[in-house]
N, C-alpha and C positions, 0 to 999 in steps of 0.2 A: 579831927585828923590834922596832922601838921607834918611839915617837912617831907612832902611827897616827892620832891626833887631835891637833889643835893648839888649845890652850886660850887663851882671852882673859882679861884681868883681870876679876875679879868685882866687881859693884857692891854696896856696903854697903846701899844703898837697897833693892835687890831682895832681898837676904838678909833684911832687916827685913820686907819685904812677905811673904815666905814664913812667917815666924814669926807675923805677924798673921793670915794666912789660916788657918794651923793652929789658932790660938786661937779664931777665930770660927766654925770649921767646925761645932762642936757645936751652935751656935744655928741653923744652917741645916739640920741633919741631919733633923729631923722632916719638913720640907717635901720634902727630897730623897728620903726613904723613901717618902712618899706618891706622889711623881712616879714613882718606879721601880716601885712596885706596879702603877701604871696601865700602864707601858710594858713590864713584864716579859714578858708573853705574846709580844709581837713580838720582843723580844731573844732569847728561847729559840727561837722558830720560826726566826729567822735562823741561830742557832747550830747547830740540828739539820739545817739544809739544807746546811751546809758539809760537805766530805768529812771524816768522822770514822772513827777506827779501829774495826773490828769486834772482837768478843770473841775471834775465832779467832787474833788476833795473839799471844795468850798461849799458844796450843797446849795448851789444857786437854783433859783426857780426857773421855770421855762421862760417866763417873761424877762428875767434878767439875762438869760442866755441869748434870747432874741435881740435884746438891746445891744449886747456885745457884738453879735453877728452883724447888725446893721452898721455899727461904728467901724468894724473891721472892713466892711465893704466900701465905706466912704473914705476911710483914712489909711487903710492898710494895716493898722494895729488898733486894738481896743484897749482902753485903760480901765481896769477894774477899780482901782483906787490907789491912794498914796499911803505911805508909811511914815510916821513921825519919828522923833528922836528916841522915843521910848518903845517903839514897835507898835503903837496904836494905829488903827486904820481909819482912813477917811474914804469910805466907799462912794463910788460914783454911780452905783447901780442899785442902791438901797441896802438894807441890812443884810449882812453876811453872817450866816450861822456860826456861832462859836468863836468869833474873832473880836478882840478888844476894839471898841469904836467909841471914843469920846465925842462930845458935841463939837461942832465946827469951831467954836470959840476956844475949846481946850486943846485943839490939835496944834502941836508944836512942830512946824515944818523943819526939815533938815536944810542945811546950806547947800547940800548936793542931793537933789531929789531922788527918792527911791519909790518906784511905782510897781504895781502888779499889772502885767499886760498879757493880752491874749491875741493870738491869731489862729488860723486853721492849722498852722504848722507847729505851734508851741504855746505853752503857758508858763510864765515865769516872772522873775523879779528884774525890772530894768533899773540899772544904776547909772546915773549921769554924773560925769566927772567935772563938768563946767570948765574945761580947758586944762585940767590937771592930767597931762599926758603921762607923767611919771606914775601916778597912782593907777591910771588906766592900764598902762603896760605891765606894771607890777602884778595887778590882779589877773589880767589876761594870761600872762606867761606862767604864773605860779599855779593858777587853777588848772590850766592845761596839763602842766607837769604832774600835779598831784592826782588829777583824774586818770592819767595814764597808769598810775600805780594803784588804782582802785581804792583810794582813800575816800573817807566819807566827807566829801566836800561838794558844793554845787557844780552842776554841769554847765558848760558854755553853750547857750542856745542861739545867740545872735551877737553880732559885733557891729558897731558904728564907729568908723574911724574919723569921719568929718566932724561930727559933734560927739566927742568921745563918750561912748556908752556901751555897757554890756547887758545882755539879757541872760540871767542865770536861772537855773531850775529852782522852783519853789520847793522848800524842804518842809513837809508837813510834820507837825509835832508841837512840843511845848518848849518855849524858850526858858532857859534856866532863870533868867532875871524875873520873868513873869511868875515862875513858881515861888521865888523868894518873896515877891510882892504878896502873893496869896497867903504866904506863911506869916505875913505881918511885917516884913522888913522894908523900910522906906528907901529903896535903892534905885528909884527912877531919876532921870535927869531933872525932872520937874520937882523932885524932893530936895534938890541941892539948896544950900543956904546962900542967899544973895549976899554979895559983898565978900564972900570967902574966895580965896584963890582956888584954881583948879586942883592943885595938889592937895590942899586941905580938904576940899570936898570929896576927892577920891578916897582919901584916908578915912573920912567919916563914913562913906558908903561901904567900904570894906569892913570897918568896925561893926556897923549895924547889920550887914548881910551875912557875915561868916557864921554867927551863932545859929542861923536858920538853915545852913547848908545840910546839916545832918538830918533835917526834917524832910528835905525834898530830893536829895541825891543819895542813892545807895553807894556804899563804899566802892563796889566794883565799877561803878560809872566813873568815879574820879581816877581809879587805877587805869581804866581804859583811856581816859583823856591823857594821862601821863604817857601811855604807850603811843598814842597818836602823835603827841608832841615829839617824842623820841624819833618817830618815823619821819616827821617833817625835818628834824635836825639831821637825820641820816642823809636826807636829800639836799641838805644845804640851805633849807628854808628857815628863816627867822621870822617868827610871828609878830612880835612886838605888842600888838593890841589884843591882849588876852583878858577878856572880861565876860561877865555872865550874860550880857546881851548878845554875844557872838557864838553861843553854844546852844544847840537845839537838842532836846531829848526826843529822838525819833519814835515812831509808833512801835518799833521793836525794842525800845528802851535803851538803845545805844546812842552815843553822842555823834552829832554832826557839827562841823565848824563852818560858819557861814560868811565871814567877813575877812577878806585878804587884801583890802585896800592899802593897809600899812605894812604888809609883809614884805620881806626883801629876800632876794636870792643871792646867796654867797657860796654857791657850789664850787666856785673856782678856788676857794681857800682850802688849805690842808685841814684834815680832821682836827688836829690840835689847835690850830688858829681859830677855826669855827667854834670849837667847844668853848673857848674863852669868850668869844663874841656872844654865843647863845646863852651865856650866863644871865643876860638881861631877861630872856624868856623864862629861865628857871626861877629867877626871883619873882617875876610877875605871876607866874603860875602858882608859886607857893603863897603869895599874897592873896590870890583870888580863891584858891581851893583848899587851903588849910582851915581847920576848925579848932574850936577850943576844947574838944573832947577826944579821948582815945588816941593818944600819941602813937604814931606808927613808925615802923622802920622805913628808911628811904625806899621809894618805889623806883626812882630813876637815878642810878648812881652815875655821876659824871666820870668817875674813875673807870668803872667797868663799861659804861655806855649801854647798860642793859636795864630793862624794867623787871623788877622782881615782884613776887606776891606781897601784898600789903597785909601785915599781921600785927596785932598789938604787941608792944614790948612786954 
């Protein structure tokens, strides 16, 4: 598949606006934090009311659950394990059924830790931002907004404003990157070539992973991804970080988007201005989800702003 989205020429003026907005964000941040402290209770209540995965999706033993209950009584929250840069687990409660878990020496920690946590009130993924209040506010506000529109994104289960962190719902399913790895594509961070630039490694990963896409993703799944991205754009949300590690194939076979740390809200722009800005998303989507077989008609036309059925030429 190729050309699932059709890009339009980008506006230099809108690109400049994006840079200015980023620069001035730090001056607005204290007010945004105050506003979100006031709104946080409602956002968490909405998040916990959405369908969220129960702890038993991990198929833990009775002894493991007792261990978590004891830690939760002592510390207020129990940590099931950590997740590394490639989505591999380092369990703190012993082996967890069906989850990738390399040896301790092979675990590659993230610069911003991601942990699986549990309390009697929720079970989810805790993301720490290590002082990055911009990324923290981005993900908090964008996930709350997308959740209000019932899009397939994680729910907000808890918020920490002092040491910025979010607890988001655990999305059970298969990560697209893991499926490509099983199909033989070396697309992990640990597969990158040392000494190469980030851009060169990304291009290598795309080149090696795209031929396997047709083996692991039905055509309709990619069409639905394009439709999701269109809905994000309709709401003024620019994704930016579109990659195989951020897409989960849910148990129902439908896509879930799980990482919004780099996403940005430009809902204040006119549709025309935002369409030019979102061309960055369009290009990255095409890079990640086009394949070398069965060329298709555009799914997401920038001129019409609509997703159409995907059929061979």
